KEKE-3310 file (N, C-alpha, C; in steps of 0.2 Angstrom, whole numbers, plus 5000, padded with zeros to 4 digits):
npx = (5133:5119:5105:5088:5075:5058:5046:5029:5023:5023:5022:5028:5040:5046:5048:5055:5067:5071:5073:5084:5093:5095:5102:5113:5121:5121:5128:5142:5146:5135:5125:5112:5097:5083:5064:5057:5057:5061:5066:5072:5083:5090:5096:5105:5102:5101:5090:5078:5065:5052:5041:5029:5026:5021:5010:4994:4978:4962:4949:4946:4957:4968:4964:4964:4979:4985:4994:5006:5008:5010:5022:5030:5031:5036:5049:5054:5056:5065:5076:5079:5083:5095:5104:5105:5102:5105:5095:5077:5067:5051:5040:5025:5012:5004:4999:5006:5019:5017:5017:5030:5036:5032:5038:5052:5052:5049:5060:5071:5079:5084:5081:5065:5058:5047:5044:5033:5019:5006:4989:4981:4972:4961:4954:4955:4960:4964:4976:4985:4989:4999:5008:5013:5018:5027:5035:5049:5052:5043:5040:5032:5022:5013:5006:4993:4993:5001:4994:4985:4991:5000:4993:4980:4983:4995:5008:5023:5030:5038:5037:5042:5040:5034:5036:5030:5027:5039:5044:5036:5039:5052:5051:5044:5055:5064:5058:5049:5031:5019:5011:4997:4996:4986:4972:4965:4968:4960:4963:4962:4962:4962:4964:4974:4974:4965:4951:4948:4948:4938:4928:4927:4930:4921:4910:4917:4922:4909:4905:4913:4909:4906:4914:4925:4927:4930:4941:4955:4954:4963:4969:4978:4988:4991:5005:5005:4996:4989:4988:4977:4967:4962:4958:4945:4937:4940:4939:4935:4931:4939:4947:4964:4977:4989:5005:5016:5019:5013:5015:5019:5007:4999:5006:5002:4987:4972:4960:4955:4948:4948:4953:4952:4967:4984:4984:4976:4984:4994:4989:4983:4996:5002:4993:4980:4964:4951:4940:4936:4932:4924:4918:4907:4902:4885:4881:4869:4869:4882:4884:4875:4881:4894:4902:4902:4909:4921:4935:4937:4934:4935:4940:4951:4968:4970:4959:4960:4973:4972:4961:4948:4935:4942:4942:4930:4922:4916:4907:4902:4884:4884:4890:4890:4886:4880:4883:4896:4899:4892:4900:4914:4911:4909:4923:4931:4931:4928:4923:4923:4934:4945:4944:4946:4960:4967:4964:4973:4986:4985:4986:4998:5007:5005:5010:5023:5041:5052:5064:5058:5064:5078:5077:5072:5082:5094:5088:5085:5098:5105:5098:5100:5113:5113:5105)
npy = (4959:4946:4946:4942:4946:4947:4950:4951:4957:4970:4983:4981:4975:4988:4995:4986:4986:4999:4999:4990:4996:5007:5000:4996:5008:5007:4996:4990:4978:4970:4958:4952:4942:4936:4932:4941:4954:4963:4976:4973:4964:4973:4980:4972:4961:4942:4935:4923:4919:4924:4940:4937:4924:4921:4928:4926:4931:4931:4918:4907:4908:4906:4893:4885:4887:4881:4870:4876:4886:4880:4874:4886:4892:4882:4880:4893:4891:4881:4888:4898:4892:4884:4896:4903:4916:4933:4940:4940:4948:4954:4959:4968:4958:4948:4934:4924:4929:4929:4916:4911:4918:4912:4899:4903:4908:4895:4888:4893:4901:4915:4933:4941:4952:4965:4974:4987:4986:4972:4976:4975:4981:4986:4972:4955:4956:4947:4942:4949:4940:4931:4940:4944:4934:4930:4940:4949:4964:4977:4988:5003:5011:5021:5033:5031:5018:5017:5020:5010:4998:5000:5005:4999:4985:4984:4981:4986:4996:5003:5018:5024:5034:5038:5029:5032:5044:5051:5045:5052:5065:5065:5062:5073:5083:5081:5080:5089:5098:5094:5102:5101:5101:5104:5101:5102:5089:5073:5060:5043:5030:5015:5004:4988:4975:4962:4961:4972:4981:4978:4979:4993:5001:5002:5010:5021:5027:5029:5038:5050:5053:5063:5073:5073:5084:5095:5091:5080:5062:5052:5035:5027:5012:4998:4989:4976:4971:4967:4976:4973:4968:4982:4985:4981:4988:5003:5005:5015:5025:5037:5038:5038:5027:5025:5017:5013:5027:5033:5044:5053:5057:5060:5072:5080:5081:5086:5083:5068:5050:5038:5022:5012:5013:5011:5021:5032:5039:5044:5052:5061:5067:5072:5083:5084:5083:5071:5058:5044:5029:5014:4997:4986:4968:4965:4977:4985:4976:4975:4989:4991:4982:4986:4992:4980:4973:4979:4987:4999:5017:5022:5019:5024:5029:5042:5047:5040:5043:5056:5055:5059:5064:5069:5066:5061:5045:5034:5020:5003:5004:5017:5019:5023:5028:5040:5048:5047:5056:5068:5070:5071:5083:5092:5094:5099:5112:5126:5128:5116:5109:5118:5116:5103:5102:5109:5100:5090:5096:5093:5080:5077:5084:5075:5063:5066:5070:5060:5051:5035:5022:5026:5028:5015:5007:5011:5007:4995:4990:4993:4987:4972:4971:4974:4962)
npz = (5044:5041:5032:5030:5020:5017:5004:4998:4987:4974:4980:4992:4988:4983:4995:5003:4996:4998:5011:5011:5004:5014:5025:5019:5019:5035:5039:5032:5030:5027:5021:5010:5006:4998:4997:4985:4973:4958:4962:4974:4971:4962:4971:4978:4983:4985:4975:4979:4976:4966:4968:4961:4959:4972:4974:4977:4979:4988:4991:4983:4972:4980:4985:4973:4970:4980:4983:4977:4984:4996:4995:4991:5003:5011:5004:5008:5020:5022:5016:5024:5036:5031:5027:5039:5045:5052:5056:5051:5041:5039:5027:5026:5020:5027:5028:5022:5028:5042:5044:5043:5051:5063:5061:5061:5074:5082:5078:5084:5077:5073:5077:5073:5063:5059:5047:5041:5047:5050:5044:5055:5061:5055:5050:5055:5068:5078:5076:5082:5093:5087:5082:5095:5100:5090:5083:5086:5086:5080:5067:5062:5049:5049:5058:5066:5070:5082:5096:5094:5094:5106:5116:5116:5114:5121:5116:5113:5098:5084:5078:5062:5053:5037:5022:5009:5009:5009:4996:4988:4990:4986:4973:4969:4971:4962:4950:4950:4948:4936:4922:4913:4897:4887:4893:4909:4920:4925:4934:4936:4947:4948:4957:4960:4957:4947:4950:4959:4950:4941:4948:4951:4941:4929:4934:4937:4925:4918:4928:4923:4910:4897:4902:4895:4885:4892:4900:4902:4903:4912:4914:4927:4923:4932:4936:4936:4928:4912:4896:4887:4898:4902:4890:4886:4894:4893:4879:4865:4873:4873:4884:4890:4894:4905:4909:4922:4927:4937:4947:4939:4933:4944:4947:4938:4939:4941:4948:4955:4953:4965:4970:4986:4997:4995:4988:4990:4999:4992:4981:4990:4995:4984:4983:4977:4974:4979:4976:4985:4979:4982:4977:4983:4984:4988:4993:5000:5011:5016:5018:5029:5038:5041:5051:5059:5052:5049:5058:5060:5057:5045:5027:5018:5019:5020:5028:5039:5045:5048:5056:5055:5042:5028:5014:5003:5005:4996:4997:4998:5000:4996:4987:4970:4952:4951:4963:4965:4952:4957:4969:4963:4955:4964:4970:4958:4956:4968:4985:4992:4988:4992:5005:5007:5003:5012:5023:5019:5022:5036:5037:5031:5041:5053:5048:5049:5047:5046:5039:5034:5029:5032:5046:5050:5047:5054:5067:5066:5064:5076:5087:5083:5085:5098:5103)
capx = (5127:5116:5099:5084:5069:5052:5040:5025:5021:5026:5024:5034:5045:5049:5048:5060:5073:5074:5076:5092:5099:5098:5105:5118:5124:5123:5132:5146:5148:5128:5123:5104:5094:5076:5060:5055:5056:5068:5070:5077:5088:5093:5100:5111:5100:5100:5083:5078:5059:5050:5033:5025:5025:5019:5004:4987:4973:4955:4948:4947:4964:4972:4962:4968:4985:4987:5000:5011:5009:5014:5028:5034:5032:5041:5055:5056:5058:5071:5081:5082:5087:5101:5107:5106:5103:5106:5089:5073:5063:5046:5037:5018:5011:5004:4997:5012:5024:5015:5019:5037:5038:5030:5042:5059:5053:5049:5067:5075:5084:5086:5075:5060:5057:5042:5043:5027:5016:5000:4984:4975:4967:4955:4953:4959:4962:4965:4982:4990:4992:5003:5013:5015:5022:5033:5039:5052:5051:5037:5042:5025:5024:5007:5005:4988:4995:5005:4990:4982:4996:5003:4988:4974:4985:5001:5013:5027:5033:5042:5033:5048:5039:5030:5041:5026:5027:5046:5045:5033:5044:5059:5049:5044:5061:5068:5054:5042:5025:5019:5006:4995:4998:4980:4967:4966:4968:4957:4966:4958:4966:4957:4966:4980:4972:4959:4944:4947:4948:4932:4922:4927:4933:4915:4907:4922:4920:4902:4904:4918:4907:4904:4917:4931:4927:4935:4946:4958:4953:4969:4968:4984:4986:4993:5010:5004:4989:4990:4983:4971:4962:4960:4953:4938:4933:4940:4939:4930:4928:4943:4952:4970:4979:4998:5009:5022:5019:5007:5017:5019:5000:4998:5010:4998:4981:4968:4956:4955:4944:4954:4951:4955:4974:4989:4985:4973:4987:4998:4986:4983:5002:5002:4989:4975:4957:4950:4934:4938:4928:4925:4914:4907:4897:4878:4882:4866:4870:4889:4883:4871:4886:4900:4904:4903:4915:4927:4936:4939:4929:4936:4944:4955:4972:4970:4954:4963:4979:4968:4955:4942:4934:4945:4941:4924:4923:4910:4908:4895:4878:4885:4894:4885:4887:4877:4886:4903:4899:4891:4907:4918:4909:4911:4930:4934:4930:4924:4925:4925:4941:4949:4942:4951:4967:4968:4966:4980:4990:4986:4989:5006:5009:5004:5015:5030:5046:5057:5064:5057:5069:5083:5076:5071:5089:5096:5085:5087:5106:5106:5094:5103:5119:5111:5101)
capy = (4954:4942:4948:4939:4949:4943:4954:4946:4960:4976:4988:4976:4976:4995:4997:4983:4988:5005:4997:4985:5003:5010:4995:4994:5013:5006:4989:4989:4969:4967:4951:4950:4935:4937:4932:4948:4957:4965:4982:4972:4962:4978:4983:4967:4956:4937:4934:4917:4918:4933:4939:4935:4917:4921:4934:4925:4936:4928:4912:4904:4908:4903:4886:4882:4887:4879:4866:4879:4893:4877:4874:4891:4892:4877:4882:4898:4889:4877:4891:4902:4887:4883:4903:4905:4924:4936:4942:4938:4955:4952:4967:4967:4951:4944:4928:4921:4930:4927:4908:4911:4921:4906:4894:4904:4908:4890:4884:4898:4903:4922:4936:4941:4960:4966:4981:4989:4980:4970:4980:4970:4987:4985:4966:4950:4959:4940:4940:4951:4935:4929:4944:4946:4927:4928:4945:4953:4970:4978:4994:5005:5017:5024:5035:5029:5012:5017:5019:5003:4992:5000:5007:4993:4979:4983:4979:4991:4996:5010:5022:5026:5039:5035:5030:5034:5053:5050:5045:5059:5071:5064:5063:5080:5088:5080:5080:5094:5099:5095:5105:5098:5104:5106:5102:5099:5081:5070:5055:5036:5025:5009:4997:4986:4969:4962:4961:4978:4985:4975:4982:5000:5006:5004:5015:5029:5028:5032:5046:5056:5053:5070:5078:5073:5089:5101:5089:5074:5058:5047:5030:5024:5006:4995:4987:4968:4971:4969:4982:4970:4968:4987:4988:4979:4994:5009:5005:5020:5029:5043:5038:5037:5022:5027:5013:5016:5033:5037:5050:5059:5057:5064:5078:5086:5079:5092:5078:5060:5046:5033:5015:5013:5009:5017:5026:5038:5043:5045:5057:5068:5070:5077:5089:5081:5083:5065:5053:5037:5024:5006:4994:4980:4965:4964:4983:4985:4973:4979:4995:4989:4977:4989:4993:4975:4970:4983:4988:5007:5021:5025:5014:5027:5030:5049:5049:5036:5047:5063:5053:5062:5064:5074:5065:5058:5039:5031:5011:4999:5007:5023:5019:5025:5032:5046:5049:5047:5061:5072:5072:5073:5090:5098:5095:5101:5118:5128:5129:5109:5108:5121:5112:5096:5104:5111:5094:5087:5099:5091:5073:5078:5086:5069:5058:5068:5071:5056:5046:5030:5017:5027:5027:5009:5003:5013:5004:4987:4988:4993:4981:4967:4971:4973:4956)
capz = (5046:5036:5032:5026:5018:5013:5003:4993:4982:4971:4985:4997:4984:4983:5002:5006:4992:5000:5017:5010:5002:5020:5029:5018:5024:5042:5039:5026:5029:5026:5014:5009:5004:4999:4992:4984:4967:4955:4964:4981:4968:4961:4977:4978:4987:4982:4975:4978:4973:4964:4972:4956:4961:4978:4975:4975:4983:4987:4993:4976:4969:4985:4984:4967:4970:4987:4982:4975:4991:5003:4992:4991:5010:5013:5001:5011:5028:5021:5014:5029:5039:5027:5026:5046:5044:5059:5057:5048:5041:5036:5023:5025:5017:5033:5027:5022:5033:5050:5045:5042:5058:5067:5060:5064:5081:5084:5079:5088:5073:5074:5078:5069:5064:5054:5043:5039:5051:5046:5045:5059:5065:5050:5050:5058:5075:5082:5072:5088:5098:5082:5082:5101:5101:5085:5081:5091:5084:5074:5063:5059:5045:5051:5065:5072:5073:5088:5102:5093:5098:5113:5121:5115:5114:5125:5112:5110:5092:5082:5071:5059:5048:5031:5015:5003:5010:5007:4990:4984:4991:4982:4965:4967:4972:4956:4943:4951:4947:4928:4920:4908:4890:4884:4898:4916:4920:4930:4935:4939:4949:4950:4960:4958:4956:4942:4954:4960:4943:4938:4952:4951:4934:4926:4938:4937:4917:4918:4931:4921:4903:4896:4905:4892:4881:4896:4904:4899:4909:4912:4919:4930:4923:4936:4933:4934:4923:4904:4893:4884:4902:4902:4883:4887:4899:4891:4872:4862:4879:4875:4891:4890:4899:4906:4914:4926:4927:4942:4950:4933:4932:4950:4947:4935:4939:4944:4953:4954:4957:4968:4974:4992:4997:4997:4981:4992:5002:4986:4978:4993:4995:4976:4984:4972:4977:4977:4978:4986:4977:4983:4977:4987:4984:4993:4995:5006:5018:5018:5021:5038:5043:5039:5058:5061:5049:5050:5065:5059:5053:5037:5024:5015:5023:5021:5033:5045:5047:5049:5061:5051:5035:5023:5008:5003:5004:4993:4999:4998:4999:4995:4979:4964:4947:4954:4969:4961:4948:4962:4973:4960:4954:4971:4970:4953:4959:4973:4992:4995:4985:4996:5012:5008:5001:5018:5027:5017:5027:5043:5035:5031:5048:5056:5047:5052:5043:5048:5034:5036:5028:5035:5053:5051:5047:5060:5073:5065:5066:5083:5089:5081:5089:5106:5104)
cpx = (5123:5107:5094:5076:5063:5046:5036:5021:5023:5028:5028:5040:5050:5051:5056:5067:5076:5077:5084:5096:5101:5102:5112:5124:5126:5128:5136:5147:5141:5128:5116:5104:5086:5071:5055:5054:5061:5070:5075:5083:5093:5099:5105:5108:5100:5094:5082:5071:5055:5043:5028:5023:5021:5010:4998:4983:4966:4955:4949:4953:4968:4969:4967:4976:4989:4993:5006:5012:5012:5021:5033:5035:5036:5048:5059:5059:5066:5077:5084:5085:5096:5105:5109:5107:5103:5098:5084:5068:5056:5042:5030:5016:5009:5002:5002:5019:5023:5017:5025:5040:5038:5035:5049:5059:5054:5056:5072:5080:5087:5080:5071:5058:5051:5042:5037:5021:5009:4994:4978:4970:4961:4951:4958:4963:4966:4973:4988:4993:4998:5009:5017:5020:5028:5036:5042:5051:5047:5039:5033:5027:5016:5007:4999:4989:4998:5000:4986:4985:4998:4997:4982:4977:4992:5006:5017:5030:5036:5038:5040:5048:5036:5034:5036:5027:5034:5048:5041:5037:5050:5056:5048:5049:5065:5063:5048:5036:5023:5012:5002:4994:4992:4974:4969:4965:4964:4959:4961:4963:4963:4957:4972:4978:4965:4952:4943:4944:4941:4927:4922:4928:4925:4911:4911:4922:4915:4902:4908:4916:4904:4909:4926:4932:4931:4940:4949:4958:4959:4969:4976:4984:4992:4999:5009:4998:4991:4986:4978:4965:4959:4955:4946:4933:4934:4940:4934:4928:4932:4946:4958:4973:4987:5000:5017:5024:5014:5010:5017:5012:4997:4999:5006:4990:4978:4964:4957:4949:4949:4950:4954:4963:4980:4989:4980:4978:4992:4995:4985:4990:5003:4997:4984:4968:4955:4943:4936:4931:4928:4920:4911:4902:4891:4880:4877:4867:4877:4888:4880:4877:4892:4904:4905:4910:4922:4928:4938:4933:4929:4940:4951:4961:4973:4965:4958:4969:4976:4963:4950:4941:4937:4943:4934:4924:4916:4910:4901:4889:4879:4888:4889:4888:4886:4881:4894:4903:4898:4897:4913:4917:4911:4918:4933:4934:4926:4928:4925:4931:4947:4950:4947:4958:4969:4969:4971:4985:4991:4987:4996:5009:5009:5009:5022:5035:5052:5057:5063:5061:5076:5082:5076:5078:5093:5094:5087:5094:5108:5103:5097:5109:5119:5108:5106)
cpy = (4951:4944:4945:4942:4945:4949:4951:4951:4967:4981:4987:4978:4983:4996:4993:4984:4996:5005:4995:4992:5006:5005:4994:5001:5012:5001:4987:4982:4967:4964:4952:4945:4936:4933:4939:4950:4960:4972:4979:4967:4967:4980:4978:4961:4950:4935:4927:4915:4926:4932:4937:4928:4915:4924:4930:4927:4931:4921:4907:4903:4905:4895:4882:4883:4884:4875:4871:4884:4888:4875:4880:4892:4887:4877:4888:4896:4886:4882:4896:4895:4886:4889:4904:4914:4927:4939:4941:4946:4953:4961:4966:4961:4946:4937:4923:4922:4928:4918:4907:4913:4914:4900:4896:4904:4900:4886:4888:4900:4907:4927:4938:4948:4961:4974:4982:4984:4979:4975:4977:4975:4987:4978:4961:4952:4953:4941:4944:4946:4932:4934:4945:4939:4927:4934:4949:4961:4972:4986:4998:5010:5021:5027:5032:5022:5011:5016:5014:4997:4993:5001:5001:4988:4977:4980:4983:4991:5002:5013:5026:5032:5035:5036:5032:5042:5055:5051:5049:5064:5071:5065:5072:5085:5088:5082:5087:5093:5099:5099:5102:5104:5108:5108:5099:5091:5078:5063:5049:5032:5020:5003:4994:4978:4969:4963:4968:4982:4983:4979:4990:5003:5007:5010:5023:5031:5031:5040:5051:5056:5060:5075:5078:5079:5096:5097:5082:5068:5053:5041:5028:5015:5003:4991:4979:4966:4972:4973:4979:4969:4975:4988:4987:4985:5000:5009:5010:5026:5036:5043:5035:5032:5023:5020:5015:5023:5037:5042:5054:5061:5062:5070:5082:5084:5086:5090:5072:5058:5040:5027:5015:5011:5014:5022:5033:5042:5047:5052:5062:5072:5073:5082:5088:5080:5076:5063:5047:5033:5018:5002:4988:4975:4966:4972:4987:4984:4975:4984:4995:4986:4980:4989:4987:4971:4972:4986:4996:5011:5022:5019:5018:5029:5038:5051:5046:5040:5053:5061:5057:5062:5070:5073:5060:5051:5038:5022:5008:5004:5014:5025:5018:5028:5039:5050:5051:5054:5068:5075:5075:5080:5095:5098:5099:5109:5120:5127:5121:5107:5111:5118:5107:5097:5105:5105:5090:5089:5095:5084:5073:5079:5079:5064:5060:5069:5065:5051:5039:5023:5019:5025:5019:5006:5005:5009:4997:4984:4988:4988:4974:4967:4971:4966:4951)
cpz = (5040:5038:5027:5025:5014:5012:4997:4987:4980:4976:4990:4994:4984:4990:5004:5002:4995:5007:5016:5009:5008:5023:5027:5020:5031:5042:5033:5025:5026:5019:5015:5005:5004:4995:4992:4976:4964:4958:4971:4976:4965:4966:4979:4983:4982:4981:4974:4976:4973:4967:4967:4956:4969:4979:4972:4981:4982:4989:4988:4972:4975:4985:4979:4967:4976:4988:4982:4981:4995:5000:4993:5000:5014:5010:5006:5016:5027:5018:5020:5034:5037:5027:5033:5046:5051:5060:5050:5047:5036:5033:5023:5023:5023:5032:5025:5027:5041:5050:5046:5049:5063:5067:5063:5072:5085:5085:5082:5083:5072:5076:5073:5069:5058:5053:5039:5041:5047:5048:5049:5063:5060:5050:5053:5064:5080:5080:5078:5091:5093:5083:5088:5103:5097:5083:5086:5091:5079:5073:5059:5055:5044:5058:5070:5073:5080:5094:5099:5096:5104:5117:5121:5117:5118:5123:5109:5103:5090:5077:5067:5053:5041:5023:5009:5003:5007:5000:4985:4985:4987:4975:4964:4967:4966:4949:4944:4949:4939:4928:4912:4901:4886:4889:4902:4916:4926:4928:4938:4940:4952:4953:4956:4955:4952:4945:4956:4954:4940:4940:4952:4946:4930:4928:4937:4930:4918:4922:4927:4913:4903:4897:4900:4887:4885:4899:4900:4905:4906:4916:4921:4929:4928:4934:4931:4930:4916:4900:4890:4891:4902:4895:4884:4891:4894:4883:4869:4868:4876:4881:4889:4896:4899:4912:4916:4926:4931:4945:4946:4932:4938:4950:4943:4935:4942:4949:4952:4958:4959:4971:4980:4993:4998:4992:4984:4995:4996:4983:4984:4996:4989:4977:4978:4975:4975:4980:4978:4984:4979:4983:4980:4985:4989:4995:5000:5010:5020:5022:5029:5042:5043:5047:5062:5058:5048:5056:5065:5055:5046:5034:5020:5021:5026:5028:5040:5050:5051:5055:5059:5045:5032:5016:5009:5001:5001:4994:5000:4997:4997:4989:4975:4958:4949:4958:4968:4958:4952:4967:4968:4957:4959:4971:4965:4954:4964:4979:4996:4994:4990:5003:5011:5006:5009:5023:5024:5022:5033:5042:5035:5038:5052:5054:5048:5046:5043:5041:5035:5034:5032:5044:5055:5052:5053:5067:5073:5066:5072:5087:5088:5085:5097:5108:5106)
residu = (MET:LYS:TYR:TYR:LEU:ILE:ALA:GLY:GLU:ALA:SER:GLY:ASP:LEU:HIS:ALA:SER:ARG:LEU:ILE:HIS:ALA:LEU:ARG:LEU:GLU:ASP:ALA:GLN:ALA:GLU:PHE:ARG:CYS:PHE:GLY:GLY:ASP:LEU:MET:ALA:ALA:GLU:GLY:ALA:THR:LEU:VAL:LYS:HIS:TYR:ARG:GLU:LEU:ALA:TYR:MET:GLY:PHE:VAL:PRO:VAL:LEU:LEU:HIS:LEU:ARG:THR:ILE:LEU:GLY:ASN:MET:ARG:GLN:CYS:LYS:GLU:ASP:ILE:THR:ALA:TRP:ARG:PRO:ASP:VAL:VAL:ILE:LEU:VAL:ASP:TYR:PRO:GLY:PHE:ASN:LEU:SER:ILE:ALA:LYS:TYR:VAL:LYS:ALA:GLN:GLY:LEU:CYS:PRO:VAL:TYR:TYR:TYR:ILE:SER:PRO:LYS:ILE:TRP:ALA:TRP:LYS:GLU:TYR:ARG:ILE:LYS:GLN:ILE:ARG:ARG:ASP:VAL:ASP:GLU:LEU:PHE:SER:ILE:LEU:PRO:PHE:GLU:VAL:PRO:PHE:PHE:GLU:GLU:LYS:HIS:HIS:TYR:PRO:ILE:HIS:TYR:VAL:GLY:ASN:PRO:THR:LYS:ASN:GLU:VAL:GLU:GLU:TYR:LEU:ALA:VAL:ALA:GLY:ARG:SER:THR:ALA:SER:ASP:LYS:PRO:VAL:ILE:ALA:LEU:LEU:ALA:GLY:SER:ARG:LYS:GLN:GLU:ILE:LYS:ASP:ASN:LEU:PRO:ALA:MET:LEU:SER:ALA:VAL:LYS:GLY:LEU:GLU:THR:THR:TYR:ARG:ILE:VAL:LEU:ALA:GLY:ALA:PRO:ALA:ILE:GLU:ALA:ASP:TYR:TYR:ARG:GLN:PHE:VAL:ASP:ASP:SER:GLY:VAL:GLU:VAL:VAL:TYR:ASN:GLN:THR:TYR:GLN:LEU:LEU:SER:GLU:ALA:HIS:ALA:ALA:LEU:VAL:THR:SER:GLY:THR:ALA:THR:LEU:GLU:THR:ALA:LEU:PHE:ASN:VAL:PRO:GLN:VAL:VAL:CYS:TYR:GLU:THR:PRO:LEU:PRO:TRP:LEU:ILE:GLY:ARG:LEU:ARG:LYS:LEU:VAL:LEU:LYS:VAL:LYS:TYR:ILE:SER:LEU:VAL:ASN:LEU:VAL:ALA:ASP:ARG:GLU:VAL:VAL:ARG:GLU:LEU:VAL:ALA:ASP:THR:PHE:SER:VAL:GLU:ASN:ILE:ARG:MET:GLU:LEU:ASN:LYS:ILE:LEU:GLU:GLY:PRO:ALA:ARG:GLU:VAL:MET:LEU:SER:GLY:TYR:GLU:GLU:VAL:ARG:ARG:ARG:LEU:GLY:ASP:GLN:CYS:ALA:PRO:GLU:GLN:ALA:ALA:ARG:MET:ILE:TYR:THR:LEU:ILE:ASN:ASN:HIS)
# end
């Protein structure tokens, strides 16, 4: 069968590549074509457009590149029409992918499946109307999404397990845990986009200032961010920057400061106590309006999965250098550290033991055959 996959960023490329690998095991005749990245291409998919040409975030960048974005969308629609796949599989990236889903369904080309569902439980909940209309099957990697979609919106979905948990377990099985050769490590994970780094990294660096005599302070560089961008923040600070070594860094870290996102879950799965730091514009106002802006109680995946506060979240009006330093000190040693590690066990249990790409591949292959 012919599978057309669309992933719009690095994490989607990783998850989609693993899904492609698993689909090949189910379907020996499988052909793949994609908007994606190098990892998907390495699994044998024909790469039509790289995600680097798709990833524009924020109102102003989108506006400035609107012609390019619309051109990419048009090319994708035309390519799907010409290739005539048996299924289109969308991977996260809802702004682009829901538009493609609408087109494919309107043209009656093939079923549309969504692997790694859009996070409409956090914002833009109105997108459930688009999903209900244009998506035939939705595959979730977060257990709390099941009641959100099925009980609140009466839209059935498939929970297939969590690929991040699978990836961390695979890494630890091969590489094991590392130990720092000289000092214990405090890891800084400041986000994957320039705006996130600009907002969060300076406060993180201020919070760990003075700890470098006892700890190694190591920053995980995002793959899409050039080294020069980090230098303006870390120059002369004594902080190391490592690239493409996040799992190795977490495997030896004693504690971490983490910007919200998948990194919070990765940190928990490596059993590293953490403080979640997320600076916002107009922090006082956002702090007061947070319940109106966000539809969920927490911003970190760790707390969302546990459905309680396992890790401390410093967001909006609670985000400050003083608070970051105070919460970090609590988890470097002492009872708060042990309480957090105990909470991580609950998160692992809730995520389950399924291998997400294999489970999704089996379901996708069966569903297409039954379609």
